[in-house]
Backbone atoms as SQL, in Angstrom:
CREATE TABLE atoms (id INTEGER PRIMARY KEY, chain TEXT, resi INTEGER, resn TEXT, atom TEXT, x REAL, y REAL, z REAL);
INSERT INTO atoms VALUES
  (1, 'A', 1, 'MET', 'N', 128.193, 93.017, 77.560),
  (2, 'A', 1, 'MET', 'CA', 127.793, 93.217, 78.418),
  (3, 'A', 1, 'MET', 'C', 127.930, 91.716, 79.397),
  (4, 'A', 2, 'ALA', 'N', 127.893, 91.314, 80.411),
  (5, 'A', 2, 'ALA', 'CA', 128.172, 90.334, 81.687),
  (6, 'A', 2, 'ALA', 'C', 126.664, 89.705, 81.777),
  (7, 'A', 3, 'THR', 'N', 127.058, 88.765, 81.196),
  (8, 'A', 3, 'THR', 'CA', 125.956, 87.157, 81.565),
  (9, 'A', 3, 'THR', 'C', 125.511, 86.837, 82.844),
  (10, 'A', 4, 'HIS', 'N', 124.194, 86.407, 83.453),
  (11, 'A', 4, 'HIS', 'CA', 124.746, 85.697, 84.989),
  (12, 'A', 4, 'HIS', 'C', 123.234, 84.744, 85.270),
  (13, 'A', 5, 'LYS', 'N', 123.773, 84.157, 85.857),
  (14, 'A', 5, 'LYS', 'CA', 122.681, 82.736, 85.878),
  (15, 'A', 5, 'LYS', 'C', 122.058, 82.649, 87.241),
  (16, 'A', 6, 'ASP', 'N', 120.972, 83.184, 87.087),
  (17, 'A', 6, 'ASP', 'CA', 119.782, 83.181, 88.136),
  (18, 'A', 6, 'ASP', 'C', 119.614, 82.142, 88.545),
  (19, 'A', 7, 'PRO', 'N', 120.152, 82.488, 90.285),
  (20, 'A', 7, 'PRO', 'CA', 120.886, 80.970, 91.284),
  (21, 'A', 7, 'PRO', 'C', 119.261, 80.409, 91.527),
  (22, 'A', 8, 'VAL', 'N', 118.395, 80.877, 91.116),
  (23, 'A', 8, 'VAL', 'CA', 117.006, 80.151, 91.189),
  (24, 'A', 8, 'VAL', 'C', 116.640, 79.249, 90.395),
  (25, 'A', 9, 'CYS', 'N', 115.939, 80.097, 89.476),
  (26, 'A', 9, 'CYS', 'CA', 115.243, 79.249, 87.970),
  (27, 'A', 9, 'CYS', 'C', 116.711, 78.746, 86.891),
  (28, 'A', 10, 'GLY', 'N', 117.899, 79.595, 86.965),
  (29, 'A', 10, 'GLY', 'CA', 119.222, 78.921, 86.050),
  (30, 'A', 10, 'GLY', 'C', 119.198, 79.854, 84.879),
  (31, 'A', 11, 'MET', 'N', 118.252, 80.353, 84.446),
  (32, 'A', 11, 'MET', 'CA', 117.446, 81.139, 83.275),
  (33, 'A', 11, 'MET', 'C', 118.939, 82.249, 83.631),
  (34, 'A', 12, 'GLN', 'N', 120.112, 82.328, 82.289),
  (35, 'A', 12, 'GLN', 'CA', 120.980, 83.284, 81.874),
  (36, 'A', 12, 'GLN', 'C', 120.305, 84.310, 81.805),
  (37, 'A', 13, 'ILE', 'N', 120.998, 85.680, 82.054),
  (38, 'A', 13, 'ILE', 'CA', 120.604, 87.051, 81.684),
  (39, 'A', 13, 'ILE', 'C', 121.427, 87.873, 81.736),
  (40, 'A', 14, 'GLU', 'N', 121.024, 89.238, 81.379),
  (41, 'A', 14, 'GLU', 'CA', 121.755, 89.895, 81.024),
  (42, 'A', 14, 'GLU', 'C', 121.811, 90.794, 82.357),
  (43, 'A', 15, 'GLU', 'N', 123.311, 91.169, 82.506),
  (44, 'A', 15, 'GLU', 'CA', 123.416, 92.191, 84.050),
  (45, 'A', 15, 'GLU', 'C', 122.328, 93.309, 83.678),
  (46, 'A', 16, 'SER', 'N', 122.358, 93.780, 82.597),
  (47, 'A', 16, 'SER', 'CA', 121.364, 95.176, 82.545),
  (48, 'A', 16, 'SER', 'C', 119.786, 95.115, 82.201),
  (49, 'A', 17, 'GLU', 'N', 119.371, 93.577, 82.393),
  (50, 'A', 17, 'GLU', 'CA', 118.108, 93.223, 81.616),
  (51, 'A', 17, 'GLU', 'C', 117.653, 92.851, 83.345),
  (52, 'A', 18, 'ALA', 'N', 118.550, 92.383, 84.462),
  (53, 'A', 18, 'ALA', 'CA', 117.875, 91.683, 85.562),
  (54, 'A', 18, 'ALA', 'C', 116.861, 92.392, 86.058),
  (55, 'A', 19, 'ALA', 'N', 116.093, 91.605, 86.400),
  (56, 'A', 19, 'ALA', 'CA', 114.337, 92.094, 87.272),
  (57, 'A', 19, 'ALA', 'C', 115.389, 92.783, 88.518),
  (58, 'A', 20, 'GLY', 'N', 116.327, 92.426, 89.235),
  (59, 'A', 20, 'GLY', 'CA', 116.760, 92.590, 90.399),
  (60, 'A', 20, 'GLY', 'C', 118.365, 92.150, 90.560),
  (61, 'A', 21, 'GLN', 'N', 118.774, 92.344, 91.855),
  (62, 'A', 21, 'GLN', 'CA', 120.311, 92.192, 92.277),
  (63, 'A', 21, 'GLN', 'C', 119.890, 91.909, 93.884),
  (64, 'A', 22, 'THR', 'N', 120.389, 90.890, 94.567),
  (65, 'A', 22, 'THR', 'CA', 120.955, 91.232, 95.981),
  (66, 'A', 22, 'THR', 'C', 122.255, 90.206, 96.296),
  (67, 'A', 23, 'ASP', 'N', 123.390, 91.086, 97.285),
  (68, 'A', 23, 'ASP', 'CA', 124.490, 90.361, 97.600),
  (69, 'A', 23, 'ASP', 'C', 124.206, 89.461, 98.648),
  (70, 'A', 24, 'TYR', 'N', 124.872, 88.647, 98.583),
  (71, 'A', 24, 'TYR', 'CA', 125.092, 87.864, 99.826),
  (72, 'A', 24, 'TYR', 'C', 126.248, 87.011, 99.921),
  (73, 'A', 25, 'GLU', 'N', 126.612, 87.311, 101.427),
  (74, 'A', 25, 'GLU', 'CA', 128.082, 86.693, 101.867),
  (75, 'A', 25, 'GLU', 'C', 129.450, 87.239, 100.700),
  (76, 'A', 26, 'GLY', 'N', 129.219, 88.703, 100.226),
  (77, 'A', 26, 'GLY', 'CA', 130.375, 88.809, 99.397),
  (78, 'A', 26, 'GLY', 'C', 129.686, 88.765, 98.061),
  (79, 'A', 27, 'THR', 'N', 129.114, 87.820, 97.560),
  (80, 'A', 27, 'THR', 'CA', 128.487, 87.922, 96.000),
  (81, 'A', 27, 'THR', 'C', 127.479, 88.741, 95.744),
  (82, 'A', 28, 'THR', 'N', 127.311, 89.090, 94.429),
  (83, 'A', 28, 'THR', 'CA', 126.084, 89.731, 93.686),
  (84, 'A', 28, 'THR', 'C', 125.466, 88.698, 93.032),
  (85, 'A', 29, 'TYR', 'N', 123.997, 88.624, 93.351),
  (86, 'A', 29, 'TYR', 'CA', 123.610, 87.513, 92.640),
  (87, 'A', 29, 'TYR', 'C', 121.986, 88.634, 91.524),
  (88, 'A', 30, 'TYR', 'N', 122.007, 87.728, 90.664),
  (89, 'A', 30, 'TYR', 'CA', 120.873, 88.553, 89.488),
  (90, 'A', 30, 'TYR', 'C', 120.192, 87.612, 89.724),
  (91, 'A', 31, 'PHE', 'N', 118.858, 88.312, 89.384),
  (92, 'A', 31, 'PHE', 'CA', 117.671, 87.283, 88.885),
  (93, 'A', 31, 'PHE', 'C', 116.649, 87.932, 87.815),
  (94, 'A', 32, 'CYS', 'N', 115.789, 86.942, 87.214),
  (95, 'A', 32, 'CYS', 'CA', 115.272, 87.193, 85.962),
  (96, 'A', 32, 'CYS', 'C', 113.695, 87.878, 86.446),
  (97, 'A', 33, 'SER', 'N', 113.643, 87.599, 88.180),
  (98, 'A', 33, 'SER', 'CA', 111.983, 87.915, 88.052),
  (99, 'A', 33, 'SER', 'C', 112.053, 88.398, 89.321),
  (100, 'A', 34, 'THR', 'N', 110.890, 89.542, 89.925),
  (101, 'A', 34, 'THR', 'CA', 110.691, 89.613, 91.305),
  (102, 'A', 34, 'THR', 'C', 110.300, 88.151, 92.275),
  (103, 'A', 35, 'SER', 'N', 109.574, 87.558, 91.744),
  (104, 'A', 35, 'SER', 'CA', 109.461, 86.213, 92.353),
  (105, 'A', 35, 'SER', 'C', 110.939, 85.440, 92.959),
  (106, 'A', 36, 'CYS', 'N', 111.942, 85.069, 92.024),
  (107, 'A', 36, 'CYS', 'CA', 113.091, 84.909, 92.144),
  (108, 'A', 36, 'CYS', 'C', 113.653, 85.172, 93.173),
  (109, 'A', 37, 'ILE', 'N', 113.669, 86.760, 93.235),
  (110, 'A', 37, 'ILE', 'CA', 114.437, 87.457, 94.114),
  (111, 'A', 37, 'ILE', 'C', 114.081, 86.981, 95.408),
  (112, 'A', 38, 'ASP', 'N', 112.370, 87.049, 95.654),
  (113, 'A', 38, 'ASP', 'CA', 111.588, 86.491, 96.929),
  (114, 'A', 38, 'ASP', 'C', 112.106, 84.821, 97.272),
  (115, 'A', 39, 'LYS', 'N', 112.020, 84.252, 96.709),
  (116, 'A', 39, 'LYS', 'CA', 112.188, 82.585, 96.578),
  (117, 'A', 39, 'LYS', 'C', 113.964, 82.626, 97.348),
  (118, 'A', 40, 'PHE', 'N', 115.178, 83.566, 96.470),
  (119, 'A', 40, 'PHE', 'CA', 116.666, 83.391, 97.311),
  (120, 'A', 40, 'PHE', 'C', 116.349, 84.456, 98.221),
  (121, 'A', 41, 'GLU', 'N', 115.832, 85.257, 98.750),
  (122, 'A', 41, 'GLU', 'CA', 115.814, 86.079, 100.125),
  (123, 'A', 41, 'GLU', 'C', 115.075, 85.263, 100.905),
  (124, 'A', 42, 'LYS', 'N', 114.027, 84.677, 100.509),
  (125, 'A', 42, 'LYS', 'CA', 113.723, 83.664, 101.968),
  (126, 'A', 42, 'LYS', 'C', 114.477, 82.420, 102.582),
  (127, 'A', 43, 'ASP', 'N', 115.666, 81.865, 101.616),
  (128, 'A', 43, 'ASP', 'CA', 116.288, 80.668, 101.954),
  (129, 'A', 43, 'ASP', 'C', 117.459, 80.738, 101.082),
  (130, 'A', 44, 'PRO', 'N', 118.187, 81.558, 101.502),
  (131, 'A', 44, 'PRO', 'CA', 119.957, 81.854, 100.091),
  (132, 'A', 44, 'PRO', 'C', 120.495, 80.800, 100.159),
  (133, 'A', 45, 'GLU', 'N', 120.883, 80.196, 101.433),
  (134, 'A', 45, 'GLU', 'CA', 121.748, 78.855, 101.242),
  (135, 'A', 45, 'GLU', 'C', 121.098, 77.831, 100.898),
  (136, 'A', 46, 'ASN', 'N', 119.710, 77.624, 100.048),
  (137, 'A', 46, 'ASN', 'CA', 119.289, 76.311, 99.874),
  (138, 'A', 46, 'ASN', 'C', 119.491, 76.994, 98.036),
  (139, 'A', 47, 'TYR', 'N', 119.924, 77.775, 97.655),
  (140, 'A', 47, 'TYR', 'CA', 120.584, 78.273, 96.096),
  (141, 'A', 47, 'TYR', 'C', 121.985, 78.563, 95.763),
  (142, 'A', 48, 'THR', 'N', 122.836, 78.700, 97.033),
  (143, 'A', 48, 'THR', 'CA', 124.041, 78.784, 96.812),
  (144, 'A', 48, 'THR', 'C', 125.001, 77.660, 97.558),
  (145, 'A', 49, 'SER', 'N', 124.547, 76.869, 98.220),
  (146, 'A', 49, 'SER', 'CA', 125.368, 75.289, 98.689),
  (147, 'A', 49, 'SER', 'C', 125.152, 74.420, 97.739),
  (148, 'A', 50, 'GLN', 'N', 126.237, 73.998, 96.963),
  (149, 'A', 50, 'GLN', 'CA', 126.250, 73.381, 96.039),
  (150, 'A', 50, 'GLN', 'C', 126.689, 72.079, 96.405);
């Protein structure tokens, strides 16, 4: 199974256990909770630009 890092909180989560996912600029991001999804969707650049 694929493991992904939640871009908001940094938690490692299994793709099949993610609370949700969203696409941003051609990349799919996976989240541990709906609150992390909400934070990401309000300001995705804050979590994707390093």
